[in-house]
DRENPABA-993299 format. One record per residue: residue number from 1; residue in one letter; x, y, z of N, C-alpha, C, O, CB in turn. Coordinates in Angstrom, 1 decimal. Glycine has a CB too. Layout:
// DRENPABA-993299
SITE    i  aa     n.x     n.y     n.z    ca.x    ca.y    ca.z     c.x     c.y     c.z     o.x     o.y     o.z    cb.x    cb.y    cb.z
SITE  NUM   A       X       Y       Z       X       Y       Z       X       Y       Z       X       Y       Z       X       Y       Z
...
//
This chain:
// DRENPABA-993299
SITE    i  aa     n.x     n.y     n.z    ca.x    ca.y    ca.z     c.x     c.y     c.z     o.x     o.y     o.z    cb.x    cb.y    cb.z
SITE    1   M   110.8  -114.8   -35.4   111.0  -114.7   -36.9   109.6  -114.9   -37.5   108.8  -115.7   -37.1   112.0  -115.8   -37.4
SITE    2   K   109.3  -114.2   -38.6   108.1  -114.3   -39.3   108.0  -115.5   -40.1   109.1  -116.0   -40.6   107.8  -113.0   -40.2
SITE    3   E   106.8  -116.1   -40.3   106.7  -117.3   -41.1   107.0  -117.0   -42.6   106.7  -115.9   -43.1   105.2  -117.8   -41.0
SITE    4   I   107.8  -117.9   -43.1   108.1  -117.8   -44.5   107.4  -118.9   -45.3   107.5  -120.1   -45.0   109.7  -117.9   -44.7
SITE    5   K   106.7  -118.5   -46.4   106.0  -119.4   -47.3   106.7  -119.3   -48.6   106.8  -118.2   -49.2   104.5  -119.2   -47.3
SITE    6   K   107.0  -120.4   -49.2   107.6  -120.4   -50.6   106.8  -121.2   -51.5   106.2  -122.2   -51.2   109.1  -121.0   -50.5
SITE    7   I   106.7  -120.7   -52.8   106.0  -121.4   -53.9   107.1  -121.9   -54.8   108.0  -121.1   -55.2   105.0  -120.5   -54.6
SITE    8   S   106.9  -123.1   -55.3   107.8  -123.7   -56.3   107.1  -124.1   -57.5   105.9  -124.4   -57.4   108.5  -124.9   -55.7
SITE    9   T   107.7  -124.0   -58.6   107.1  -124.4   -59.9   107.4  -125.9   -60.1   106.8  -126.6   -61.0   107.6  -123.6   -61.1
SITE   10   G   108.4  -126.4   -59.4   108.9  -127.8   -59.6   110.0  -127.8   -60.7   110.4  -128.9   -61.1   107.7  -128.6   -60.0
SITE   11   S   110.4  -126.7   -61.2   111.4  -126.6   -62.2   112.7  -127.1   -61.7   113.1  -126.8   -60.5   111.6  -125.2   -62.8
SITE   12   P   113.5  -127.9   -62.4   114.8  -128.4   -62.0   115.8  -127.2   -61.8   116.7  -127.3   -61.0   115.4  -129.4   -63.0
SITE   13   W   115.5  -126.1   -62.4   116.4  -124.9   -62.2   116.3  -124.3   -60.9   117.3  -123.7   -60.4   116.1  -123.9   -63.3
SITE   14   E   115.2  -124.5   -60.2   115.0  -123.9   -58.8   116.1  -124.5   -57.9   116.6  -123.7   -57.1   113.6  -124.2   -58.3
SITE   15   D   116.4  -125.8   -58.0   117.4  -126.3   -57.1   118.8  -126.0   -57.7   119.7  -125.7   -56.9   117.2  -127.8   -57.1
SITE   16   S   119.0  -126.1   -59.0   120.4  -125.9   -59.5   120.8  -124.5   -59.4   122.0  -124.2   -59.1   120.5  -126.4   -60.9
SITE   17   V   119.9  -123.5   -59.6   120.2  -122.1   -59.5   120.0  -121.6   -58.1   120.7  -120.7   -57.6   119.3  -121.3   -60.5
SITE   18   G   119.1  -122.2   -57.3   118.8  -121.9   -55.9   117.9  -120.7   -55.8   118.2  -119.7   -55.3   120.1  -121.5   -55.3
SITE   19   Y   116.6  -120.9   -56.3   115.7  -119.8   -56.1   114.3  -120.4   -55.9   114.0  -121.6   -56.2   115.7  -118.8   -57.3
SITE   20   S   113.4  -119.5   -55.5   111.9  -119.9   -55.3   111.1  -119.1   -56.3   111.5  -118.0   -56.7   111.4  -119.6   -53.9
SITE   21   R   110.0  -119.6   -56.8   109.1  -118.9   -57.7   108.6  -117.6   -57.0   108.6  -116.5   -57.6   107.9  -119.8   -58.1
SITE   22   A   108.2  -117.8   -55.7   107.7  -116.6   -55.0   107.9  -116.9   -53.5   107.9  -118.1   -53.1   106.2  -116.3   -55.3
SITE   23   I   108.0  -115.9   -52.7   108.2  -116.0   -51.3   107.3  -115.0   -50.6   107.2  -113.8   -51.0   109.7  -115.8   -50.8
SITE   24   K   106.7  -115.4   -49.5   105.9  -114.5   -48.7   106.5  -114.5   -47.3   106.6  -115.6   -46.7   104.4  -114.8   -48.6
SITE   25   I   106.9  -113.4   -46.8   107.4  -113.2   -45.4   106.6  -112.2   -44.7   106.6  -111.0   -45.1   108.9  -112.8   -45.4
SITE   26   G   105.8  -112.6   -43.7   104.9  -111.7   -43.1   103.9  -111.2   -44.1   103.1  -112.0   -44.7   105.6  -110.5   -42.5
SITE   27   N   103.8  -109.9   -44.3   102.8  -109.3   -45.3   103.5  -109.0   -46.6   102.9  -108.3   -47.5   102.1  -108.1   -44.7
SITE   28   I   104.8  -109.4   -46.8   105.5  -109.0   -48.1   105.6  -110.2   -49.0   105.9  -111.3   -48.6   106.9  -108.5   -47.7
SITE   29   I   105.3  -110.0   -50.3   105.4  -111.0   -51.3   106.3  -110.6   -52.4   106.2  -109.4   -52.8   104.0  -111.4   -51.9
SITE   30   E   107.3  -111.4   -52.7   108.2  -111.2   -53.8   108.1  -112.3   -54.8   108.1  -113.5   -54.5   109.7  -111.0   -53.3
SITE   31   V   107.9  -111.9   -56.1   107.7  -112.9   -57.2   108.9  -112.8   -58.1   109.3  -111.7   -58.6   106.4  -112.7   -58.0
SITE   32   S   109.6  -113.9   -58.3   110.8  -114.0   -59.2   110.5  -113.4   -60.6   109.3  -113.3   -61.0   111.3  -115.4   -59.3
SITE   33   G   111.5  -113.1   -61.3   111.3  -112.7   -62.7   110.5  -113.7   -63.4   110.8  -114.9   -63.4   112.7  -112.5   -63.4
SITE   34   T   109.4  -113.3   -64.1   108.5  -114.2   -64.7   108.5  -113.9   -66.2   108.5  -112.8   -66.6   107.0  -114.0   -64.1
SITE   35   T   108.5  -115.0   -67.0   108.5  -114.9   -68.4   107.4  -115.7   -69.0   106.7  -116.5   -68.3   109.9  -115.3   -69.0
SITE   36   A   107.1  -115.5   -70.3   106.1  -116.3   -71.0   106.5  -116.4   -72.5   107.2  -115.5   -73.0   104.7  -115.7   -70.8
SITE   37   K   106.1  -117.4   -73.1   106.2  -117.5   -74.6   105.0  -116.8   -75.2   103.9  -116.8   -74.6   106.4  -118.9   -75.0
SITE   38   G   105.2  -116.2   -76.4   104.2  -115.6   -77.1   104.7  -115.0   -78.3   106.0  -114.9   -78.5   103.5  -114.5   -76.2
SITE   39   A   103.9  -114.6   -79.2   104.3  -114.0   -80.5   105.0  -112.7   -80.4   105.9  -112.4   -81.2   103.1  -113.9   -81.4
SITE   40   N   104.6  -111.9   -79.4   105.2  -110.5   -79.3   105.2  -110.1   -77.9   104.8  -110.7   -77.0   104.4  -109.6   -80.2
SITE   41   E   105.8  -108.9   -77.7   105.9  -108.3   -76.4   104.6  -108.1   -75.7   104.4  -108.4   -74.5   106.6  -107.0   -76.4
SITE   42   Y   103.6  -107.7   -76.4   102.2  -107.5   -75.8   101.7  -108.8   -75.2   101.3  -108.9   -74.1   101.2  -106.9   -76.8
SITE   43   E   101.7  -109.9   -76.1   101.2  -111.2   -75.7   102.0  -111.7   -74.5   101.4  -112.3   -73.6   101.2  -112.1   -76.8
SITE   44   Q   103.3  -111.6   -74.5   104.1  -112.1   -73.4   103.8  -111.4   -72.1   103.7  -112.0   -71.1   105.6  -112.0   -73.8
SITE   45   T   103.6  -110.1   -72.2   103.3  -109.3   -71.0   102.0  -109.7   -70.4   101.9  -109.9   -69.2   103.3  -107.8   -71.3
SITE   46   V   101.0  -109.9   -71.2    99.7  -110.3   -70.7    99.8  -111.7   -70.1    99.3  -111.9   -69.0    98.6  -110.4   -71.9
SITE   47   A   100.5  -112.6   -70.7   100.6  -114.0   -70.2   101.4  -114.0   -68.9   101.1  -114.7   -68.0   101.4  -114.9   -71.2
SITE   48   I   102.4  -113.1   -68.7   103.2  -113.0   -67.5   102.3  -112.6   -66.4   102.3  -113.2   -65.3   104.4  -112.0   -67.7
SITE   49   I   101.5  -111.5   -66.6   100.6  -111.0   -65.5    99.6  -112.0   -65.2    99.2  -112.1   -64.0   100.0  -109.7   -66.0
SITE   50   E    99.0  -112.7   -66.1    98.0  -113.7   -65.8    98.6  -114.8   -65.0    98.0  -115.4   -64.1    97.4  -114.3   -67.2
SITE   51   S    99.9  -115.2   -65.3   100.6  -116.2   -64.5   100.8  -115.8   -63.1   100.6  -116.6   -62.1   101.9  -116.5   -65.2
SITE   52   V   101.2  -114.5   -62.9   101.4  -114.0   -61.5   100.1  -113.9   -60.7   100.1  -114.1   -59.5   102.1  -112.6   -61.6
SITE   53   K    99.0  -113.6   -61.4    97.7  -113.6   -60.7    97.5  -115.0   -60.0    97.0  -115.0   -58.9    96.6  -113.4   -61.7
SITE   54   K    97.9  -116.1   -60.6    97.7  -117.4   -60.0    98.6  -117.6   -58.8    98.2  -118.2   -57.8    98.0  -118.5   -61.1
SITE   55   V    99.8  -117.1   -58.9   100.7  -117.1   -57.8   100.2  -116.4   -56.6   100.2  -116.8   -55.4   102.1  -116.6   -58.2
SITE   56   L    99.7  -115.2   -56.8    99.2  -114.4   -55.8    98.0  -115.0   -55.1    97.8  -114.9   -53.8    98.7  -113.0   -56.3
SITE   57   I    97.2  -115.7   -55.8    96.0  -116.4   -55.2    96.5  -117.4   -54.2    95.9  -117.6   -53.1    95.2  -117.2   -56.3
SITE   58   E    97.6  -118.1   -54.4    98.2  -119.0   -53.5    98.6  -118.4   -52.1    98.7  -119.0   -51.1    99.4  -119.7   -54.1
SITE   59   F    98.8  -117.1   -52.2    99.1  -116.3   -51.0    97.9  -115.5   -50.5    98.1  -114.6   -49.7   100.3  -115.3   -51.3
SITE   60   D    96.7  -115.8   -51.0    95.5  -115.1   -50.6    95.7  -113.6   -50.9    95.3  -112.7   -50.1    95.2  -115.3   -49.1
SITE   61   A    96.2  -113.3   -52.1    96.4  -111.9   -52.6    95.9  -111.8   -54.0    95.5  -112.8   -54.6    97.9  -111.5   -52.4
SITE   62   D    96.0  -110.6   -54.5    95.6  -110.4   -55.9    96.4  -109.2   -56.5    97.3  -108.7   -55.8    94.1  -110.1   -56.1
SITE   63   L    96.2  -108.9   -57.7    96.9  -107.8   -58.4    96.9  -106.5   -57.6    97.8  -105.7   -57.7    96.5  -107.6   -59.8
SITE   64   A    95.8  -106.2   -56.9    95.6  -105.0   -56.2    96.7  -104.8   -55.1    96.9  -103.7   -54.6    94.2  -104.9   -55.5
SITE   65   H    97.3  -105.9   -54.7    98.3  -105.9   -53.6    99.7  -105.6   -54.2   100.7  -105.3   -53.5    98.4  -107.2   -52.9
SITE   66   I    99.8  -105.5   -55.5   101.1  -105.3   -56.2   101.5  -103.8   -55.9   100.7  -102.9   -56.2   101.1  -105.6   -57.7
SITE   67   I   102.7  -103.6   -55.4   103.2  -102.2   -55.2   104.3  -101.8   -56.2   104.6  -100.6   -56.3   103.7  -102.0   -53.8
SITE   68   R   105.0  -102.8   -56.8   106.1  -102.6   -57.7   106.2  -103.6   -58.7   106.0  -104.8   -58.5   107.4  -102.5   -56.9
SITE   69   T   106.5  -103.2   -60.0   106.9  -104.1   -61.1   108.2  -103.6   -61.6   108.5  -102.4   -61.7   105.7  -104.2   -62.2
SITE   70   R   109.0  -104.6   -62.1   110.2  -104.3   -62.7   110.2  -105.0   -64.0   110.2  -106.3   -64.1   111.5  -104.7   -61.8
SITE   71   I   110.2  -104.3   -65.1   110.1  -104.9   -66.5   111.4  -104.8   -67.2   112.0  -103.8   -67.3   109.0  -104.1   -67.3
SITE   72   Y   111.8  -106.0   -67.7   113.0  -106.1   -68.5   112.6  -106.5   -69.9   111.8  -107.5   -70.0   114.1  -107.1   -67.9
SITE   73   C   113.1  -105.8   -70.9   112.7  -106.2   -72.3   113.9  -106.2   -73.2   114.9  -105.5   -72.9   111.6  -105.2   -72.8
SITE   74   T   113.9  -106.9   -74.2   115.0  -107.0   -75.1   115.0  -105.9   -76.2   116.0  -105.8   -77.0   115.1  -108.3   -75.8
SITE   75   D   113.9  -105.2   -76.4   113.8  -104.1   -77.4   112.9  -103.0   -76.8   111.7  -103.0   -76.9   113.2  -104.7   -78.7
SITE   76   I   113.6  -102.0   -76.3   112.9  -100.9   -75.6   112.0  -100.1   -76.6   111.1   -99.4   -76.2   113.8   -99.9   -75.0
SITE   77   T   112.2  -100.2   -77.9   111.3   -99.6   -78.9   109.9  -100.1   -78.8   109.0   -99.6   -79.4   111.9   -99.6   -80.3
SITE   78   K   109.8  -101.3   -78.2   108.4  -101.9   -78.1   107.8  -101.6   -76.8   106.8  -102.2   -76.4   108.6  -103.5   -78.2
SITE   79   W   108.3  -100.5   -76.1   107.8  -100.2   -74.7   106.3   -99.9   -74.7   105.6  -100.1   -73.7   108.6   -99.0   -74.2
SITE   80   E   105.8   -99.3   -75.8   104.3   -98.9   -75.8   103.4  -100.2   -75.8   102.4  -100.1   -75.1   104.0   -98.1   -77.1
SITE   81   K   103.8  -101.2   -76.5   103.0  -102.5   -76.4   103.1  -103.1   -75.1   102.1  -103.6   -74.5   103.5  -103.4   -77.5
SITE   82   I   104.3  -103.1   -74.5   104.5  -103.7   -73.1   103.7  -102.8   -72.1   103.0  -103.4   -71.3   106.0  -103.7   -72.7
SITE   83   G   103.8  -101.5   -72.3   103.1  -100.6   -71.4   101.5  -100.7   -71.6   100.8  -100.6   -70.6   103.5   -99.2   -71.7
SITE   84   E   101.1  -100.9   -72.8    99.6  -101.1   -73.0    99.1  -102.3   -72.3    98.1  -102.3   -71.6    99.4  -101.3   -74.5
SITE   85   A    99.8  -103.5   -72.4    99.4  -104.7   -71.7    99.5  -104.5   -70.2    98.6  -104.9   -69.4   100.3  -105.9   -72.1
SITE   86   H   100.6  -103.9   -69.7   100.7  -103.6   -68.2    99.6  -102.7   -67.8    99.0  -103.0   -66.7   102.1  -102.9   -67.9
SITE   87   G    99.3  -101.7   -68.5    98.2  -100.8   -68.2    96.8  -101.4   -68.1    96.0  -101.0   -67.3    98.2   -99.6   -69.1
SITE   88   E    96.6  -102.4   -68.9    95.3  -103.1   -68.9    95.0  -103.7   -67.5    93.9  -103.8   -67.1    95.2  -104.2   -70.0
SITE   89   F    96.1  -104.1   -66.8    95.9  -104.8   -65.5    96.1  -103.8   -64.4    95.5  -103.9   -63.3    96.9  -105.9   -65.4
SITE   90   F    96.9  -102.7   -64.6    97.4  -101.9   -63.5    96.9  -100.4   -63.6    97.4   -99.6   -62.8    98.8  -102.0   -63.4
SITE   91   K    96.1  -100.1   -64.6    95.7   -98.7   -64.8    95.1   -98.0   -63.5    95.3   -96.9   -63.3    94.8   -98.5   -65.9
SITE   92   D    94.4   -98.8   -62.7    93.8   -98.3   -61.5    94.6   -98.5   -60.3    94.5   -97.8   -59.3    92.4   -98.9   -61.3
SITE   93   I    95.5   -99.5   -60.3    96.3   -99.9   -59.2    97.6   -99.0   -59.1    98.0   -98.5   -58.1    96.8  -101.4   -59.3
SITE   94   K    98.2   -98.8   -60.3    99.3   -97.9   -60.5   100.5   -98.2   -59.5   100.9   -97.3   -58.7    98.9   -96.5   -60.3
SITE   95   P   101.1   -99.4   -59.6   102.3   -99.6   -58.8   103.4   -98.8   -59.3   103.4   -98.4   -60.5   102.6  -101.1   -58.8
SITE   96   V   104.5   -98.6   -58.5   105.7   -98.0   -59.1   106.3   -99.1   -60.0   106.1  -100.3   -59.8   106.7   -97.6   -58.0
SITE   97   T   107.0   -98.6   -61.1   107.5   -99.5   -62.0   108.8   -99.0   -62.7   109.1   -97.8   -62.6   106.5   -99.8   -63.1
SITE   98   S   109.5   -99.9   -63.2   110.7   -99.6   -64.1   110.6  -100.4   -65.3   110.1  -101.5   -65.3   112.0   -99.8   -63.3
SITE   99   M   111.1   -99.9   -66.4   111.2  -100.7   -67.6   112.6  -100.4   -68.2   112.9   -99.2   -68.5   110.1  -100.3   -68.7
SITE  100   V   113.4  -101.4   -68.4   114.7  -101.3   -68.9   115.0  -102.3   -70.0   114.4  -103.4   -70.0   115.8  -101.4   -67.8
SITE  101   E   115.8  -101.9   -70.9   116.2  -102.8   -72.0   117.5  -103.6   -71.5   118.4  -103.0   -71.0   116.5  -102.0   -73.3
SITE  102   V   117.4  -104.9   -71.8   118.6  -105.7   -71.5   119.0  -106.3   -72.9   118.3  -106.4   -73.8   118.2  -106.9   -70.5
SITE  103   S   120.3  -106.7   -72.9   120.8  -107.2   -74.2   120.1  -108.5   -74.6   119.9  -108.8   -75.8   122.3  -107.4   -74.2
SITE  104   K   119.8  -109.4   -73.7   119.1  -110.6   -74.0   118.6  -111.2   -72.7   119.1  -110.9   -71.6   119.9  -111.6   -74.8
SITE  105   L   117.6  -112.1   -72.8   117.1  -112.9   -71.7   117.5  -114.3   -71.9   118.2  -114.7   -72.8   115.6  -112.8   -71.5
SITE  106   I   117.1  -115.2   -71.0   117.7  -116.6   -70.9   117.3  -117.4   -72.2   118.1  -118.4   -72.5   117.1  -117.3   -69.7
SITE  107   D   116.3  -117.0   -72.9   115.9  -117.8   -74.1   115.6  -116.7   -75.2   115.0  -115.7   -74.9   114.6  -118.7   -73.8
SITE  108   P   116.1  -116.9   -76.4   115.9  -115.9   -77.4   114.5  -115.6   -77.8   114.1  -114.5   -78.3   116.6  -116.3   -78.7
SITE  109   D   113.6  -116.5   -77.5   112.1  -116.3   -77.7   111.4  -115.5   -76.6   110.3  -115.0   -76.8   111.4  -117.6   -77.9
SITE  110   I   112.1  -115.3   -75.5   111.6  -114.5   -74.4   112.0  -113.0   -74.6   113.2  -112.7   -74.7   112.1  -115.0   -73.0
SITE  111   L   111.0  -112.2   -74.7   111.2  -110.8   -75.0   111.0  -109.9   -73.8   111.5  -108.7   -73.8   110.2  -110.3   -76.1
SITE  112   V   110.3  -110.4   -72.8   109.9  -109.6   -71.6   110.0  -110.5   -70.4   109.7  -111.7   -70.4   108.5  -109.0   -71.7
SITE  113   E   110.5  -109.9   -69.3   110.6  -110.6   -68.0   110.1  -109.5   -67.0   110.6  -108.4   -67.0   112.0  -111.1   -67.7
SITE  114   I   109.3  -109.9   -66.0   108.8  -109.0   -65.0   108.9  -109.5   -63.6   108.6  -110.7   -63.4   107.3  -108.6   -65.3
SITE  115   E   109.4  -108.7   -62.7   109.4  -109.1   -61.3   108.3  -108.3   -60.6   108.0  -107.2   -61.0   110.8  -108.8   -60.6
SITE  116   F   107.8  -108.9   -59.5   106.6  -108.2   -58.8   106.9  -108.2   -57.3   107.4  -109.2   -56.8   105.3  -109.0   -59.1
SITE  117   S   106.5  -107.1   -56.7   106.5  -107.0   -55.2   105.1  -106.6   -54.8   104.4  -105.8   -55.4   107.6  -105.9   -54.7
SITE  118   A   104.7  -107.2   -53.7   103.3  -107.0   -53.2   103.3  -106.9   -51.7   104.2  -107.5   -51.0   102.3  -108.0   -53.6
SITE  119   I   102.4  -106.2   -51.1   102.2  -106.1   -49.7   100.7  -106.4   -49.4    99.8  -105.8   -50.1   102.6  -104.7   -49.1
SITE  120   V   100.4  -107.3   -48.5    99.0  -107.7   -48.2    98.7  -107.3   -46.7    97.6  -107.5   -46.3    98.8  -109.2   -48.3
//
């Protein structure tokens, strides 16, 4: 069996819901849906990606290792601002991605949530 490394935020929800912030199995990294507070979709997207950069460092990886992003937003009409922020980080990496509108996220102030997959 391949070594499994897990990262925790220390959030009480990790135990009650039963999840890890991120997991690395062999050369595969999966990062849970990540959110951030901010005034708008653009700011939240930037903050999310900056947060995930820190997680990847713990696995000796970086954004260049990202192969997939899954973007969930509460207002798809704001896709251009979300896409602009995503593109600032990934314009040269170009992971596969999806962006879908959801009716709401766990907190009404959260407008964007992104999941990440990487291979190192």
